[in-house]
N, C-alpha and C positions, 0 to 999 in steps of 0.2 A: 630842441633837437626834434627832427621829424620822426614821428612814430612809424615804424615800418609796417605795423598792421594796418594803420590808416592808409599808408601809401599804397599797399597792395589792394586794399578794398576799393580805392578810387580807380586804380588801374582796371580792375575787373568790371567796375561799373561802366567805365567808358567802353570797354569791349562789348559788354552786353548791349549798351545803347546803340553801338554801331551795328550789331547783328539785328536788332529790332528794326532799325532804320532800313537795312537792306531788305528785310522781309516785307516792309511796307512798300518799298519800291517794286517788289515782285508782284504784290497785289495790284498796285496802281498800273503796272505795265499792261494790264488787260485793255486799258483805254488806248494804248499805243497802236492797237490793231484797227482803231476806228478814226482817231482824230490826231491832228498834228500836235506837237508838244506845246506850241504857242497858238492860242486862239485869240479872239478879240471881243471886247465888250461893246456896248452900244455907243460908247464915245470913241471907239477906234483904238483903245489902249490894249496892249498885250496882256493876256491872262494866262497863268500856268495851268495846263490841262489837269495835271495830277492833283494840284492844290484845290481847284474848284470842284472837281468830280469826286475825288476820294473814293469812298466805298458806298456812295449813293446809287440808287437805281436811276438810270439815265433814260430820258425820252429824247430820241433824235427827231427834231421837228423839221420836216421838209415843207417849206413854205416860201412865199415871195410877196412883195408889196403889191404887185400887179394882179394878184389872185383875189377875186371877190370873196369866195368861201373862206380863204385864209384870213382875210381881214375880219370876218365874222367869228372864226374860231379862236384867233389869237388872244383876245381878252379873256376867254374862258380858261385857256391854258395858262396864261400869266397868273390869273387868280388861283388856279389849282396849285401851280408851282409855288407861289408865295406862301400858301397855307401849309405846304408840306416840304418846305425847303431843307429841313433837317435830314430828310430821307430821300428826297427826290430832286433831281436837277434836269434841266433841259439844255440841249445843244441845238442851236438853230443852224440847220443846213440850208443855206440861202440859195434860191434859184433866181435871185434878182439880176437885173441887167447891168448893175454897176455897184461898186462899193458904197458910193454916196447914197444910192437909193436904198441899199440894205441898211445902212446906219440910220437913215431918216425914218425908215419903217420901224426899226427897233426902238428908237426914241419915242416915236408916236405911240406905240403899243406898250411902252414901259417894260420892255424885255430886259430885265436885269440878270440875264444869264448869258453864257458864252456863245459864240457863233463861229462857224467856219465860213471864211470869205467866199463869196460867190465867184464863179468863173475861175476856180482854181482846181488843180488836180485832186486836192483833198475833198472838195465838195463833190466833184464829179464821181470820185471813187465811192462815196457814200450812196449816191443815187444808184450807181451800178451794183453795189454790193447787195442792196435790198430790192433791186428791180423796181424802183419807184417810177411809175408812169403817170401818176396824177397826184396833185396836191390840193389841199393840205393832207399830210399823212404824218402819223406819230408812231414810231417804232420804239418799243420798250426793251431795254437791254439790262441783263443781270450784271452786277458789279463783281460777282465771285468768279465767273468764268467767261463773260462776254457772250453768253448765249442769249438768243432772242426769246423774251418772255411773251411778247404780243406784237403783232403788226397792225392791230386794230385799236391803238391807243386813243385815236381821235374820238371814236364812238364811245369808248369806255369812260373817258373823261366827261364827255357830253351827257351820257345817260346815267352814269353812276359815280359822280364826283366824290361822294362820301365813302365809297366802298372799294373802288378800283385799286387803290394803293395796297390795301390789305390783301387783295387777291393776287396782285403782282408779287408781293413779299413771300407768299407761300411757294412761289416758283423759284425763289432764289436758293441755290444750293449753298448752305452755310458750311464753309470749310473750317475745321477747328485746328488750332495749334497743337503742338505736342504736349504730352502730360508727363511730368516727372513723378513717379509713384514714390520713389525713395532715393536718397543720396546720403550715405553714411560713411563713417570712417574718421570723423573728427575726434579729437580728444587730446591726450597728453602722451608724449614720448620723450625718452632721453635722446640727446644729440647723438647722431650716428645710427639710431634705430629707424625702422620704417613703419609707416601707417598704411593700411589697406583701404582704399577708397572704393566703395561698391555702389552701383546705381541700378535702378530699374526704370525704364522709360518706355512709353508707348507713343506711336504716331510720329516718330521723328525720322527725318531723312539724313540728319547729320548730328553727331554728338561729339562734344569736346569738353575738356576740362582746362580751365585757365587758372594759373599759368602752366604752359608747357606740354599739353597733351591734346592732340587732334586725331581725327579719323578713328574714333573709338567705336565699339560695338553699338548698334542702334538701339537694341532692346535692353540688354542687361550685361553687366561685366564688372570687372574690378581691376585696379592697377595698384602697384606699390609705389609710394612716394617717400623720399628721404630728405625732407627739408633741413637745412642747416640752421634755420631760425623759424620762429613762429610764423605761420602763413595761412591765409584764407584761400581755399580752393573753390572755384565756381564751376558748377556743371551747367553747360549750355546745350539745350536740345532745340533743333531747328527743323521746320518744314516750310512748305511754300506759303503757309498762312500765318506764320509767326514763330515765336520762340518762347521757351520757358527756361528759367534759371533756378538754381538752388545752391546754397553755400554750406560748407563745413569748414571748421577751423582746426588746424593741427598746432598745438602749443608745444614748443620744444624747450626742454629743461636741460641744463648742464648735467653731465654724469657726476655721481658722487666722486670727489677727489680721492686719489690713491693715498694721499698723505693725511687722511683724516686722523683725528685723535683716536687712540686705541682704547679698548675696554680694559680696565685695570682689575686684576684679581684681588688686590687689596689697596687700601689707601696708603699713601706715603706717611711715614711716622710723624714728620714735622711739617705742618702747613699753617698758612695764615690766610684768613678769609678776605678776599676782595669784595665779595658779595656773600652774605650768609643766607641760610634758609630763612624764610619769612621776610624777605626783602620786598620792596615796592616795585611793581611793574606796570607799564602801560599795556592795555590789552585791546584787542579787536575780536569780537565774537559775533560773526554774522548769524542772525537768528532766522533769516528767511529762506535759507537753503540755496541762495543764488550766488554763483561764483563771483567773487569780488572783481574779477577782470571785466565783468559786464559794465560796471560803473567806472572802472579805472583800467584802461588797456595796458598800462605800464606796471600793474600791481606786482606781477611775479618777478620783475627785475628790480623793483625799488623798495618793496615793503620792509626788507630786512636790513636796509642801509640806515646809517645814522642820519644822513642828509639825503635830499633828493626825492624823498617820498612826500607827496602832497595830496594823497588820496583821502577818502572819507573815514578811514579807520583810526584806531588808537587815540580816541578822544577821552577814554576813561582809564582810570588806574586804580590799583588796590594792592593789598598786602597778601603775599602768598601764605598758605596754599590758595591758588586761584582755580575756580572751576564751577561746576554745577553738579547737582545730584548729591551723592554722599561718598566721601573719600575717608577710608578708615585709618590712614596714617595720621598720627597725632601731629598737629591739632585739627586735622580734618579741614573742611572748606572754611577758610577765613573770609575770602571775598567771593561772593556769588556773582559770576559774570553774566548770568541770565540763561535760562533754560529754553533752548529752541524747541519748537514743536517736534514730536516724534516723527522720524522720517526726514528731518532736516538737520541732524546733528552730525556734522562732518568734522570741521577743523576750527580750532581757536588759535589766535596769534598773540604773542607776548614779546615785548622788547623794552630795553632800557640802556642808558649809557652809564659808564663808570670810568674812574680815573686811576691810572697806575703811576706811582711816584718814581719807580725805577724799573729798569729792565728786569724781567722775571720769567721763570718757567712756571706755567700754569696748568691746572687741571680743573675738572668740574665734576660735580655729583648732582644727578638729576632724578626727580620723581616725575614720571610721565605716564598718565593713564589716558590713551593706550600707547601710541607710538609718537616719536618726536624727531624733528630735524633741528639742529642747532647751528646758528650762523654767528661768526665773529667778524665784525667789520664787513658784513655783506658776503663772506665766504663760508660755505658749509664746512664745519669741522667735526660734527658728530651726527650720526643718525642711529636710532635704536634698531636692533636686529629685526624687529617685527614690522619695520616700515622700509620697503625696498622699492616703492613706486616713485614716479616723479612727484615732486612736492606741490601738488595741486590741491585746491580747496576740497574737491570731491574725492581725493585719494584716501583710501581707508587702510588702516593697519591690518596686517595679516592675522593677528591674534590679540587677545586682551593683554593689557599691561598691568603691572602690579599696582595695587592701591597702598601697599605697605612698604615695599622695598625700593631702595634707590640704586642707581648704577653709577660708577665712577669712570671717567675717561681722562686720558692725558697722552702725550703732553704737548704743549705748544709754547712758543716764545711770545711774550708780551713786552713791547717797548714802552718806555715811559710816555704818558700822554693819555688822551681821552679815547675810549673805545666804545663799541656798541655790541650788545648781544641781542639776538632775535631768535625766537623759538616758535615753530609751528607744532601744535599737538593735535594728532589725528585720532579720531575714534576708530574702533574696529567694526562698528556697525552704525548706520545712520539712525538707528532706533535705540542706540546705547542709552543707558540710564544716567551716565555720569561722564565727566571729564575732569582731570586734575593735573596741576602743574606746580612745581617748585624747583629751585635750582640754587646750588652753592658753587661759586667760583673761588678758587684758592690758588695760592702760590706755594712753591716748595721753599722751606727754610733751610739753607745750607748750614752745616755744622761748623765749617772752618771759617767761612767769611773772608778768605784771603790771608789768614794768618798761617803760622807754621804748623798748626795742629793738623791740618788736612794732609800735608806732606808726611808728617810724622805717622799718622794713622795708616797712610798708604805704605810707608816703609815697614811698619809692623806687619801688615797684612801680607806683604810680599817677601818677608824674611830678611829684609835689608837691615833691620835693627840688630840682627844677630851677627853682622859682619864687623870687621875692625872699623874703628872710627873713621879712618881715612877713606874707606869704601862707602861710607854713609853720606858723604858730602854730595851736594846737588851736582857738582861738576865732575864727580868721580864716575868711572866706568868699570865696575867690578867684574862684569862678564866679558869685557874687551870686545864688544860688538860694534864699537864706534858710536854708540848712543849713550850720552851721559844720563845720570839718574834723573835729572830734570826733564830730559826728553822722554825717558821711559815713563815718568810720572804724568807728564802733560799729554802724551800721545797714546797712552794705554798700553805701554810695553811692559816687559818683565825684566827687572834689573838684574836678575840672576839666571837668565835663560842660558842653557848650554847650546842652544841652536841659534843660528843667525835669524834675526827678526827684520821684517820689512814693516815700517810704521806708516807707510803711505803707498798709494797706488797711483800710477800715472797713465795718461793717455794723450795722444797728440795726432794732429793731421796738419795739412798745409796752412790751415786758417786759425787754429787754436791749440792750446795745450792746457791740460788739467791735472791737478794733483788732488787726490782724495785722501783725507786723513781723519783719525779719531782725535777728539780733544775733550778735556774736562770742561763741563758746563760752567759758564760764568757765574751761575748761582751757587756752584759748589766752591769755586776758588776764583774770586774776582781779581786776585793779584796777578793771574796769568794773562799774558798777552801773546797773540799769535800773529805773525806777519809773513806773507809770501813775497819773496823777492825774486828778481829776474836778472839773468846775465846772458849776453849773446854768445860768449866764447870761452867762458871760464878763466879768462885773463883780465877782462875789464872788471870794473867795480860792480858789485851787486847793488841793485837799486830796488826800492819798493815797487812792486808790480801793480799795474792798473788791472786788477782782477775782480771778477764777480764771484762772491762767496754765496753758496747755496746750501740749504740744510733740509730738514724734514719737510718744511712747508713747500719746498720745490721738488719733492719726490726723491730726495736722496735716501737710500735704504738705511733704516735704523735697526736692522736685526744683526745679531752676531756681535754685539758690543762686548768689550773685555770682561765686564762683570756679570755677563749672562742675563742682564735685565733689559727691559725696554721701557720707553716712555718716561714718565715721571720717576719711576723707580730706579732708573739708571743714572749714574753720575757722569756718563759720557754722552756725546752726540757725534755723529759722523757728518762732515761737511766736505764740499767740493769747491776748490778755488780754480777758476778758469781764466786764463789769459787769452785774449782775442787779438789777432794780428791787426795792425793798422794798415789798410791797403795802400796808403800813400807812402809808408816807410816800412815795408815788410822786412822781417828778420829771416836770414837763412836758417839760423838755429836759435833755440831759446831754451835756457836751463832755468828751472825753478827750484827754489829751496824754501823750507819752512824754518822760520826763526822764532824761537820760543824764549820769552823773557819772563821773569817773575820779580815783582817789586819786593 
């Protein structure tokens, strides 16, 4: 897959190259005031004016083959030019009587420099421009602005061949390109937030930022950018002599999800460890203080995944507690992951895979000194309260974490199969003396496991066990609200309510219909089954609906459950089942119902 950061960088490079090329054309255009774009060499071949002259000092040599003094001076000029060809070039402005005579003269005198053809408007224009009335004559021109440095080049080359070029160079006005004093604003943001790009430039006639911003303030200014993905911004300052560039990178992180696992006031009574404290973890602990993204541009999108990461990290492993310095929680540091130099102690990374044998509801208990972000199968599920910044390597926790206390979070659903946990642990200071990490992942153990004991316990809690035997049956409806005891039990109702209850919420528009309801978790009573059925007119047969079922992981609100508890502590979960119209066979009406069965 093409890396977007690399793609953006290449695009900016091409733009910068284009601007530099344009600036070179502006400098070379000085010669357009003197010579045609195409001149010729001693063999009559075309040569490009701007290529051969470039930014060299140029001597316009007014001469002809029929001129005796010219034939005497030409060898001296050729020798001088050849010795200084890196900085000096000659253009022969011929006054010969024919092109053949001009070329013969150039070959004879070994003139390996360009010439303007005799008896042309271009040649006559040069003679008129400088008022040349006698030959040989050598006029010296500055490459920076086309000004005349000397009209006495012939005498200067003859009398001072070793010093005249240095003298001419002192008269060349050197024009400098613009200077970028500063360009700041790179860093990390959450998606949807903005970064402020600020610059300070001198000597520019045009300033732009690529991509997307032109005609900016020449000297200093700032703009707000809101990239939807990580992006490199290039500041380009231009004047007639060239350009300067500077880059900053804005790295975009996803916002913490709203369905993150919640902090638990207390641990559930019955749990089973999937991973215990003191488990083995792979770790990556940069000790040089350099952001891992510098070596691996994909680091922030791949390091937490079970597969797809092929960067330089996670080559070592050890038994938790993992860290450096001194952690006072027993048993303290078991695996020392290496102490970076003071001032380079930012973030350490830990990950491992684990296997779940059956669908479960899970929670975790973590020791993190100082702050941490936890990922399950590449998705953030937990972040400690003292770390609210984007999860970047240089991001620091807002306060110190505990070296002795753990925190528990829940709950989430784990399907049977292989999963991956990944944790970034952030220091509160880059000079911190220590860092420490350990984690326990557990599942809730249900008391009923699908037997009658769970229903019996519910009946006792809700007073149903005090009713006549006929009213205690699962298909009975002692409060005459149209909901059997089984429905009341499965959907979180009250079997003896004196008021009418609604055990579901519905919503619909022309394209979809949804029913939201509360149900007993599978880990509490695995014998319960829930099915949403659909009927177009209440006359036809009900059929199983092609619905999408969403829960906590999809942002369905889990507050206000019947037992007043949340997360792992609650026996309930709220789900939303949505039927979406098939555009090819739309229904005028759609009726949904919830069918509950129990083995």
